[in-house]
C-alpha positions in Angstrom: 0.0 0.0 0.0 1.3 3.4 -1.0 0.0 6.6 0.7 0.8 10.1 -0.6 1.0 12.9 2.0 -0.2 16.2 0.5 -1.2 19.6 1.6 -0.4 23.3 1.2 3.2 24.3 2.1 3.9 24.6 5.9 0.9 22.7 7.2 3.0 19.9 8.8 3.3 17.3 6.0 7.1 16.7 6.5 6.8 16.8 10.3 4.1 14.1 10.1 6.1 12.1 7.6 9.2 12.2 9.9 7.1 11.2 12.8 5.6 8.1 11.2 8.6 7.0 9.2 11.6 8.3 11.2 13.2 8.9 7.7 14.5 12.4 8.4 12.8 14.3 5.7 14.0 17.9 5.4 11.8 20.5 7.2 11.9 24.3 7.0 9.6 27.3 7.4 9.4 28.2 3.7 7.4 26.8 0.7 8.8 24.0 -1.6 11.4 22.8 0.9 10.3 19.3 -0.3 10.8 19.2 -4.0 11.6 15.5 -4.8 9.2 13.3 -2.8 10.6 11.7 0.3 9.7 8.0 0.6 9.5 5.9 3.8 8.5 2.2 4.2 6.9 1.6 7.6 6.0 -1.7 9.3 2.4 -1.9 10.2 2.2 -2.3 14.0 0.6 -5.7 14.9 1.1 -7.1 18.4 -0.5 -10.4 17.4 2.7 -11.3 15.5 4.9 -11.2 18.7 2.4 -13.4 20.6 2.2 -15.9 17.7 6.0 -15.8 17.3 6.5 -16.7 20.9 4.0 -19.5 20.6 5.8 -21.0 17.6 9.4 -20.0 18.7 9.6 -18.2 15.3 13.1 -17.2 14.1 11.7 -14.2 12.3 8.7 -11.8 12.6 7.6 -10.2 9.3 5.2 -7.2 9.4 3.2 -6.1 6.4 4.3 -2.6 5.3 3.0 0.7 4.1 4.9 3.1 1.9 4.5 6.8 2.7 5.4 9.4 0.1 5.9 13.0 1.3 4.8 15.1 -1.7 5.8 18.8 -1.9 3.3 21.4 -0.9 0.8 22.3 -3.7 -0.3 25.9 -4.2 -3.0 27.7 -6.1 -2.2 27.3 -9.8 -0.4 24.0 -9.4 -2.5 22.5 -12.3 -1.0 25.1 -14.6 2.6 24.6 -13.3 2.7 27.0 -10.4 5.3 26.0 -7.8 6.5 23.1 -10.0 2.9 21.8 -9.6 2.8 19.5 -12.6 5.7 17.5 -11.3 4.1 17.2 -7.9 0.8 16.1 -9.4 2.5 13.3 -11.2 3.7 12.0 -7.8 0.2 11.9 -6.5 -1.0 9.9 -9.5 1.2 7.0 -8.4 -0.3 6.5 -4.9 -3.2 4.3 -3.7 -4.8 6.9 -1.4 -4.1 10.5 -0.4 -3.3 11.7 3.2 -4.3 15.3 3.0 -2.7 17.3 5.9 -4.7 20.4 6.9 -3.5 23.1 9.3 -5.9 23.4 12.2 -3.9 25.6 14.6 -2.9 29.3 15.0 0.8 30.2 15.2 2.0 33.7 14.0 5.5 32.3 13.8 4.7 29.8 11.1 4.0 31.3 7.7 0.8 30.3 5.8 0.9 30.7 2.1 -2.6 32.2 2.0 -2.0 34.6 4.8 -4.6 33.2 7.2 -5.9 29.9 8.7 -9.0 28.5 7.0 -8.9 24.6 6.6 -11.8 24.4 4.3 -10.4 27.0 1.9 -7.1 25.1 2.0 -8.8 21.8 1.2 -10.7 23.3 -1.6 -7.6 25.0 -3.0 -5.9 21.7 -3.4 -9.1 19.9 -4.6 -9.6 22.5 -7.3 -6.1 22.0 -8.6 -6.6 18.3 -8.7 -10.0 18.7 -10.4 -8.5 21.0 -13.1 -5.7 18.4 -13.7 -8.3 15.6 -13.9 -10.5 17.6 -16.4 -7.5 17.9 -18.7 -6.8 14.1 -18.4 -10.5 13.3 -18.9 -11.0 15.6 -22.0 -8.0 13.9 -23.7 -9.5 10.5 -22.9 -12.9 11.5 -24.2 -11.4 12.6 -27.6 -9.6 9.3 -27.9 -12.7 7.3 -27.0 -14.9 9.2 -29.4 -12.5 8.4 -32.2 -12.4 4.7 -31.2 -16.3 4.6 -31.0 -16.6 5.3 -34.7 -15.8 1.6 -35.1 -19.3 0.9 -33.8 -18.0 -1.1 -30.8 -20.5 -0.7 -28.0 -17.7 -0.9 -25.4 -16.6 2.6 -26.4 -20.1 4.1 -26.2 -20.4 2.7 -22.7 -17.0 4.2 -21.8 -18.2 7.6 -23.1 -21.3 7.4 -20.8 -19.0 6.8 -17.8 -16.6 9.6 -18.8 -19.6 11.9 -19.1 -20.7 11.1 -15.6 -17.3 11.7 -14.2 -17.0 15.0 -16.2 -20.3 16.2 -14.8 -19.0 15.7 -11.3 -15.6 17.5 -12.1 -17.3 20.4 -13.9 -19.6 21.0 -10.8 -16.5 21.3 -8.6 -16.7 17.8 -7.1 -14.1 15.1 -7.1 -14.3 12.2 -9.6 -15.0 9.8 -6.6 -18.4 11.7 -6.1 -19.7 10.6 -9.5 -22.6 8.1 -9.2 -21.2 5.0 -11.0 -22.2 1.4 -11.3 -19.7 -1.3 -10.1 -18.7 -1.9 -13.7 -18.2 1.9 -14.3 -16.2 2.1 -11.1 -13.8 -0.6 -12.3 -13.3 1.4 -15.5 -12.8 4.7 -13.6 -10.0 3.0 -11.6 -8.1 2.5 -14.9 -8.1 6.2 -15.6 -5.8 7.1 -12.7 -7.6 10.3 -11.9 -6.2 12.2 -8.9 -9.7 13.0 -7.5 -10.8 9.4 -7.8 -8.4 8.4 -5.1 -9.8 8.0 -1.6 -8.7 10.6 1.0 -7.8 10.6 4.7 -7.8 14.2 6.1 -5.3 14.8 8.9 -6.3 17.7 11.0 -3.0 19.0 12.4 -3.6 20.7 15.7 -1.5 22.6 18.4 0.3 20.7 21.1 -1.8 22.0 23.9 -5.2 21.0 22.4 -6.8 17.9 23.8 -10.2 18.4 22.2 -11.4 19.2 18.7 -11.2 23.0 18.0 -13.5 24.7 15.6 -11.1 24.1 12.7 -11.2 20.4 13.3 -14.9 20.3 13.6 -15.2 22.0 10.2 -12.9 19.5 8.6 -14.9 16.6 10.1 -18.1 18.0 8.7 -16.6 18.5 5.3 -15.1 15.0 5.2 -18.4 13.4 6.4 -20.2 15.0 3.5 -17.9 13.3 1.0 -17.4 10.0 2.8 -13.8 10.5 3.7 -11.8 9.7 6.8 -10.5 12.2 9.3 -7.7 11.9 11.9 -7.0 14.6 14.4 -3.4 14.8 15.8 -0.5 17.1 16.5 2.3 16.4 14.0 4.9 18.1 16.3 3.9 15.9 19.2 4.1 12.8 17.0 7.6 13.8 16.0 8.6 14.1 19.6 7.1 10.7 20.3 9.0 9.1 17.4 12.3 10.0 19.0 11.6 8.4 22.4 12.5 4.8 23.5 9.5 2.5 23.8 9.2 2.8 27.6 9.4 6.6 27.6 7.1 6.8 24.6 4.3 4.9 26.5 4.7 7.2 29.6 4.7 10.3 27.4 1.5 9.2 25.6 -0.2 8.5 28.9 0.8 11.8 30.3 -0.5 13.7 27.2 -3.7 11.6 27.1 -2.7 10.1 23.7 -4.3 6.7 23.3 -3.0 5.9 19.7 0.0 7.1 17.8 -0.4 8.9 14.5 0.9 5.8 12.7 -1.7 3.5 14.4 -4.5 6.0 13.4 -3.3 6.2 9.8 -3.0 2.4 9.5 -6.5 1.9 10.9 -8.1 4.6 8.7 -6.2 3.5 5.5 -7.2 -0.2 6.0 -10.8 0.8 6.5 -10.8 3.3 3.7 -9.2 0.9 1.2 -11.2 -2.1 2.3 -8.2 -4.1 3.5 -7.6 -6.8 6.2 -4.8 -9.1 7.4 -4.4 -12.8 7.8 -1.5 -14.5 9.5 0.8 -17.4 9.0 3.0 -18.8 11.7 5.8 -21.4 12.0 9.3 -22.0 13.4 10.8 -20.2 10.4 8.7 -17.1 10.5 5.5 -15.5 11.7 4.0 -13.1 9.2 1.1 -10.8 8.5 -0.3 -10.5 4.9 -2.5 -7.7 3.7 -5.4 -8.5 1.3 -8.6 -6.9 0.2 -11.7 -7.7 2.2 -13.6 -10.4 0.3 -10.6 -12.3 -0.9 -11.2 -16.1 -1.1 -8.7 -18.6 0.3 -7.0 -19.4 -3.0 -6.5 -15.6 -3.7 -5.0 -15.2 -0.2 -2.7 -18.2 -0.9 -1.6 -16.5 -4.1 -0.5 -13.5 -2.0 2.2 -15.8 -0.5 3.2 -17.5 -3.8 1.4 -18.0 -7.2 2.0 -21.8 -6.8 -0.1 -21.8 -3.7 -3.1 -20.4 -5.6 -2.5 -22.5 -8.7 -2.3 -25.8 -6.7 -4.6 -24.9 -3.9 -6.2 -27.9 -2.2 -7.5 -26.5 1.1 -6.8 -24.0 3.9 -6.5 -25.1 7.5 -7.7 -22.1 9.5 -8.0 -21.2 13.2 -8.9 -17.9 14.7 -6.0 -16.0 16.3 -7.7 -15.7 19.7 -8.7 -19.3 19.7 -5.2 -20.4 18.8 -3.7 -18.5 21.7 -6.3 -20.0 24.1 -5.4 -23.5 22.9 -1.7 -22.9 23.1 -0.7 -24.6 19.8 -2.0 -25.4 16.4 -2.0 -29.1 17.2 -3.9 -28.5 20.4 -6.5 -26.4 18.6 -6.8 -29.3 16.0 -7.4 -31.9 18.7 -10.2 -29.7 20.2 -11.8 -29.4 16.8 -11.1 -25.7 16.5 -9.1 -25.9 13.2 -11.4 -25.6 10.2 -10.7 -27.1 6.8 -11.9 -24.6 4.2 -12.1 -24.9 0.4 -11.9 -22.6 -2.6 -15.1 -20.7 -1.8 -14.1 -19.7 1.8 -13.9 -15.9 2.3 -11.0 -14.9 4.5 -11.6 -13.1 7.8 -9.5 -10.7 9.8 -7.2 -12.5 12.2 -7.3 -15.9 10.4 -4.2 -18.0 11.1 -3.7 -20.1 8.1 -1.9 -23.2 6.9 -2.4 -23.6 3.1 -2.3 -27.1 1.6 -1.4 -27.1 -2.1 0.0 -29.4 -4.8 1.8 -28.3 -8.0 
């Protein structure tokens, strides 16, 4: 999974990126400090792996990962090349979902490119640039499809209908994801790689001393609710301080500040929910590992995530729920108690399944 962190300059993007990746992205109080995108690959926190690893005496623990891309601050006019905007927009096109950082705090010492704090204006500034860029992409696609449709192939006429629906949304100032599309049309829309078709998590970046939502955050939450997006409220500066602490001190600091989940935990939870993802687990003496798959994957598809041979030669999956496995103390004990299920090709995977795949190639 690849998440792109975007926002206006100086809203806390790089601070947040540093906090969740500890990659040391450059930070400064002036626009376009980040020109080339910084990239950090982060292990998805999962305490279940350590408990399973202890149960199996695993030599290795392997987490699933998320790739975060810190994309330079966009500005008004980015779709026309302002602030090297076209280059930055191309970086957004490559990610699975967008983490949109919005400034929700007052601080006269930190410059705001628009001269004042207004999170909804800031969101709409970036959205407008993405919409303009998408309209350009869409119009080019429409012209190509119109030419292709002269062949009489009904497929192209159906594509033109879908493009028209997306165009209607964009022309009304709404993102492509707001277009009312059928499941088949959505599948086609995915292939267009439109910027505003990507799902969004808004990160409301607050001041260090704020323990409750301020008016800025409440406005962002209302805006996100209206378009079906996710919102996380956090202080990027605090997250950066947390990232530099040893595990023991980090826990004490979080308790003292009333922080129940780290920014990374919040982003992982939101991104999995937003993108419809889940994890299953495999365990053994060699390694204990988490695997990320889309919700709704059947057992052979999940097996294919490990190796294509597993899917091709799939026989069955021996599955036990994580909590049940811990209670029983071992896979064999769970099997003796009848807790291990033998599932076939039609089994739909569940969060927390611990699986042993049987296959023959």
